N, C-alpha and C positions, 0 to 999 in steps of 0.2 A: 795305536790303530787309528785312531781319526787322525791324530798330526801326520799319519803316511798318507792318508787319504789323502787328506788336504794335500802334502806337497806335490801329489800324483795330479791332481786337477791342477794346480798350478802350473806344472809341467806342462799338462797337452793344452791348457790356456793360452801359453807362452808361444808354444809350436803350433797353434792355428792363428795367430795373431802373426809369427813371422812370416808366415806361408802367405797369409794373408798382404804381407807389405812387398812380399817380394812380386805376387803376382802384379800389384799397381804397379811399382817400380819397370817392370819389364814391360806393360803394357804401356809403358810411355818410353821407351827404349824405342830408337829406328830399326827397322828391319835388317838382319843380317845381310849383304850381298852374298849369294850362292851363286854358283855356276860348277857344271859339271867339271868334274878331272878330265883333262886331255880332250879340251874343247874341240872340235870339228872344226875349220875354217874352210870355206868353199872359194874357189879359186879361178878367175876369166882371165886369160890373157890375149893382149893386141902385141903381135911384133912388127918392126917396120918391113920385112920383107914380105908380112903377109900370108906368111905360115899359119900363123894365129891370127885369126880375126874374133876376137870376144871368146875364143874356144874355152870352153872350162876344161880345166886342168884335174889332176889329183887333188883329194883333201891334202891338207897339212894340218895339223894340230899343236896347240899349247900346248907344253909341259912346264913343269915346277922348277926346271933347269933356264936357268937365266945366264948367256953366257956374258964375255967383257968381250962389246962389241961397238967401236966406237960410232958405229954408222947405226942407232936404234932410236927406234919409232915408239915414240911413248904414248899410248893412247890413252887420254883421261878423262871420261865421260862426264866425270866429276863438273867440268869445266864447261857450260855450252855458250855459243852465240847464235848465231840468226836462225830462223825457219825457212828454210828452202823450200820457194814456189816452184820454182821447175826449167829445164832445159830446152833449148829447141832453137828457132830460125824464124823467118818471115816467109809464107805463104803470098809472095807479090804474086802481081797483075802475071804476069810471064810466067810462075812458078806453078799457079794454078792452071795457066791456059794449057802449060807441056801437060799436066798429069789427068787433065780432064779430055782433052782433044788428041794428043798423040799417044797415049796408051788405051787395051781393050779395056771391057769391064774388068776381065780377069786379072789384067796386070795392073789397074789402080787399085783393086783391093790388095793385091801381094805387095804392091810397095805402100800404101797405106798405113799395113798391119806392120808393115818392117819398121816404119818410120816411128808409130804411135804407140802400137802392142806392147808392154812391159813384158808378155808371156813369148811372143812369137818375133818379135822384134827388141828396139830398143828403148822403148815408150817415152818418145818425146812428148812434153806434156806444155809446152809455151810455144807461143806465135803471136810476132808483132807484125801486126796487119797495117800497112800504108792506109790510109784513107785517101782515095783516091790514088793519081799516079807517084810512081817513082820513077826512077830511072829504069829500072827492071820489069820493063811494061812492055807490051805487046804495042806495034809499032802504029797496027792499026785501033788499038785503042785511043792513042794520042795523049796528050795535056787533059786528062778527064779531073774534074773534081763531081760531088753530090749535087751541086748546083751552078751549073754552065748557064751561062746568058751571052745573047750576042752582045757583040762590041756596042760601049756606050747604054747598055741598060743592066738595072739592079733588081733588087730581089732582097732588101731587107726583110721580108716577111718570111723568108724560105718557102714562098709558095711551090715552087718549081722543084725546090728540095726533092732529090730520089739516088734509091742505091741500086737501080734496076741495072746499071752496069754489071755489079759484083753478083747480080744473079744467075748469070749465064753460066759459071764455070768456078769464082772464088767460092759463092756462097755453098756450092753442093759439095766441093771438099773440103770446105770448113764443114760441114753437118758428118761428112760418113767421117773425119777426123774424131771430131766426137763421140759420134759412134761407137767407135772402137775405145777411144780412151777419152771418158765423161772427166778426169781430172785435168784437162787441157785446160789452160788461161790465155785468154783473146788480150793483147794489148794491141789499142789503137793510136797511130799518128801519121797526123797529115804532114806530106813534103809539102804541102801548098793548100790556102786558103784558097776557096773558087776567087779568078782574077779580078773580077768586080766589086771586091773586097780591098783591093790592093793598091800601091801608090802606081802601079806598072800597070793596071788592065788586065795584068798577065797573070799567068802561073808561074812565070819564070819572074825571079829577082822581086825587088821592092820592100817594102811593109807596107803595116794591115794600117788602114786607115780608121783614125782615131773615130768616125763613124759608124763602124760598123761592130766596135764591140761585143754591143748586145746580142748583132745578127750572127755576131763567129761565137760568143759564147750558147746561142740557139743551136746552131750548127753540129756542137758537139751533141746537144741534148739527145736531138735527131736521129745521129748516126747510134747512138748507144739503144734508143727506143726501138730501132727499126731492125737493129741487130737481135733486139732481145726477142723481139716480136718473130724471129727466126728461128727460134730457140738458142741463139748465139750470145750467152752473156759476155758483155766486155768489164773486162776484172782491172784495167785501168788505161789510162791514156797519157800522154804529154801535147803540151801546146803544140810545139812545132817541132821536127826534125831538125837536129844540127843546125840551130838561131846564129848560130856563129859564121857559117857557112855561106855563101850564095854562088852555085853551081850554074854554069852555061847549057843550055842548051837540055834541062830539063828541071821540073818543078821545085822550088827553093822559095825560102826567103829569108830577111834577114830579121831578127828579132831580138831586140837587147835587153838586157839582165833585167832592166827597171821596167820596160813595156810586158815585159811574160811575167815579173813581179804585181804588178797595175792590172793585168789581163784577170789573174788568177783571182787578187783579191776584191777586185771589185765588179768581176762580171762571171766569169768561169765557174768559181767556187760557190756564188752565190744561187748561180743559174742550177746548179747541180744540187743543190739544199732545197729551192723551191719546188723543183719538178723529182724530188725523192730518190735522186740517182745518190749510189754508193758505192760507184767505178773511183778507183784511186786515180788521185792525180797526181802527174810524174813532173817533177821541175826539171829542164834542163835537155836530155835528150843529147848531149854534144860528148867531146873527149877529155880525157881526165886531164888535160892542158891548164884547163881555166874552171879551178874550184871557185872562185871568186864569185862567179856566176851563181849556182845553186847556194850561196851561201848569202848571195844580196837578197833572193826570196825567201832562204828560211830566217834570215834575220830580221824580216817584217812578221810580228806579232800573227795579224788577222791572213796575211797570203799565207804562213807555216800552216794555219790550223784548216787550211784546205788543201795543204801540200803535203800528201802520203809519204812521199822518198823523191832521192833523187835516180835519173837513168843516164846512165853513163856509156861511151864508147870508147873502142881500144885507140882510135889510131895517129894518136898525139900524146904525150904526156904519161907519165906513169903511174901504175892501178893503184899506188898508197894513196894516190887523191882520195880514194872511195873510203879510205881509214882517216882521214884527215878531217874530213866532213861526216864523217860519221860520229866521228870524236868531239867535235863541234858541236851536232845535233845529235844526241846517241837513239833519242825517239824516232830518229825518220831512218825509214829503211834506204837499204841500197839496191839498185837493178845496174847489172850490166846487160845493155839492149841490142848492141850489135856491133860485130867485130867479123870483117869479111876472109875467107880466105882466098887466093887466087895466086895465079900464073907470076907475081912477083915472088911469091915465095919459091919460086924454084920449082924443086920436085915435090907434087901431092902425096908422095911418100917418101921419102919420113920425114921433109920439111912440113908439109902442114900437117900431120900427124903432130908434131912438136909443139908448135904452135897453137893447138887447140887444147891438147894436153894442160899446157901451162897458162895456156887462158885459164882452162877449169879450176885449177889447182889455186891459181891466183888469184882468182876474181872473188871467190868463194873465201880464200884465207882472208882477204880483203872484205869482208861484209856483204857479201853480192848473194841476194836472195835465188838469182838466174844468172844462168851463162846461156849467151844467145849468139849465132850467127849471122850472116845477112841472109841471102836468096837460099830457100828450100831447095827448090830442084831448078838446075839450068840445061841447055845442049851442049854438045858438042863443041860450039863453037862460042859458047861461054853469054850463049842469049837464051831469049830474045832479049833486048832492050830496045829503048828507043831508037838509037843509030844517030844522035845529033849530042853536039856538043862533048860535055864532061862524061855521058853517059858510060858506066863500067863496063868494059869490053874485054877486062881479064880476069873479073869476078867468077869465083869456083862455087858452085852449090853443093848443096851437102850429100847430093847423089847427082849424075848427069844421066839425062835422058837422048837417048838414041831418038830425032825427029823420024828417021826414017823408018823404024823396027820396035821401036819400043822398048828395046834394052837399057837397061838401069845398069849405071854405074854407081857403087856405095865408096862414096871418096873417104878418104884421111879422116874427114871432118865428123860422119856418121857413126866410125868406129870409137874415135874420142870420145865425142859427147854420152857414146853408149857405154862406154866405161863406169861413167856414172848415174846417168839418166834412168837405164834398166834396173837400179839396185836401189838408187835414194828416191826414195817416194815425194809428193807433195808432202807438208809437215814435219819431214826430219828437220831434226838440228845439226849444224855443225857443232863437234866436238872438240874439243884441242888435242893436236898432234904437235911433233915436232918434225920441220922440217928443214933439209940442208942444204936448198937455194941453189941457184941454175947452177949448171953443170955439174948435177950430184944427185941423190936421190930427193925427189920434191914427193908432197903427200897431202892430204887433206882425210880429215878421216868425218861421219857423220853416222845420228841414232836416229832411225827409222823410229815411228809412233808405238809399233808392234814389239820394240825392244832389239830387233836386230842392230848389229853394226858393219858399215861399212867403211872400209878404207882402199883410198884411192893412190896408188902410187905410181911415178913416173921415172925412167931410171932416163937423166939427160945426159950420163956421161957417154962416151966413143967407146968403152967398154962395159964388159958384166961386171952386176957388181952383188956381192952379197952384204945384203944387211937384215937385223933381226926387229922384231914388233911386239914389245911390251905391251900386255893388258893386263892389270891388277898384278898378281905377283907369277904370270905364266908369262910366255915369251915363247915365238916360234923364229927360225931364221928360212930367209927365199932369195934364191939366186936371178934376179931378173937380166935380159940380155939387154945391150946395147940399146936405147931408142925406143925399150919395149914399157908397155903399162900394165898394170897387174892390177884387179880389184878384188880385196878380201872381203870376207862376209859372215860375220858368224853371229 
């Protein structure tokens, strides 16, 4: 009897020990990935005939049946890339003037909601602002900076610095946009320093005088502080727009790579540090064809320590330059900051739509945290602009405003950006997916901070195409018309 009781006690003790060990082991195992069977997927479609413009379609559902289809997009959220900052354009002097002066208060509110609200519009959340005049500037504004001086006079202490020009219509529009979408990030970029800082004594052409490096660094500090005081924090700046291009007839300046490197290293970075400014400094801000320029900055350890990343434009070279530089300097961020649509594309629909969709997909697949077009709003004559020299007279805005009646046309760029900006929120991560390249099914995938997944797909083929999307052990099929884009969210 005693022996049997002892055996039972040992069995009970052993069972308890086994249970305890099991609990300990399972507490260290990663949680199983659980999702509902037949996961519903929301779909929004834009077609180049404009029959569908970010139009929500009926849901599709994942199923456990995975068919054989050579065009299968496999979404793998286990592999993540860069975090997204935003999508947008530039609220230039001309754009802000049109929105503020050629629209009634109700028209302006409707437009800004359509641009910046993710619920009633497309949720744009990145604005690259010219610091002073660009070519897309009202002729009456002229070639202005924030510290203009009479010919022959200088202002090294920046005693005459003022953003008063911007308070008339640029800042009110920015403030209203941020009220609608507080997630908007603002980047500042000068087309030129004040003329007195330059070899030409003019906003056009020339180079930066070495004697004003301190003053020019403080010019950025004052701009950031002045905008911040009005409730407009500056997320990033670049020292010079398109430093390898010197335009005629509108502001610009040559800034070789070694000059920008030394300016950031010895003046701009230290000025930000001493003034407690955390605004990101982005190098280069020009085309994909000269990756050696940002490499010159990032290869210098001190300049690199002040430089958060690289800003890129689309007008020359190929987008994979972004990945080339990223692979050399993986701790530095990548931003696409300017790429205009215009009459050179031919038809706004479908050519402009295709170009914007491919810009969106290819730049983000090459590490970009932003996708940015050029002028936010222009009129029916592709203006206003300075009207001199090489000022762009063929650029297309995200929207077109009719000056006579305030009617707004939402161009292809609006809907193409919206295929991502309405659904991909700041802080989302790009996740892995395979894409089939030009003249086929092109795509990019993201995961939002709330765990939702977003897949943007564009059919660049001349005919409709049926493809399959596979996620984990489930899949769905979808047929996309020629030249159309769809966004899938689940």
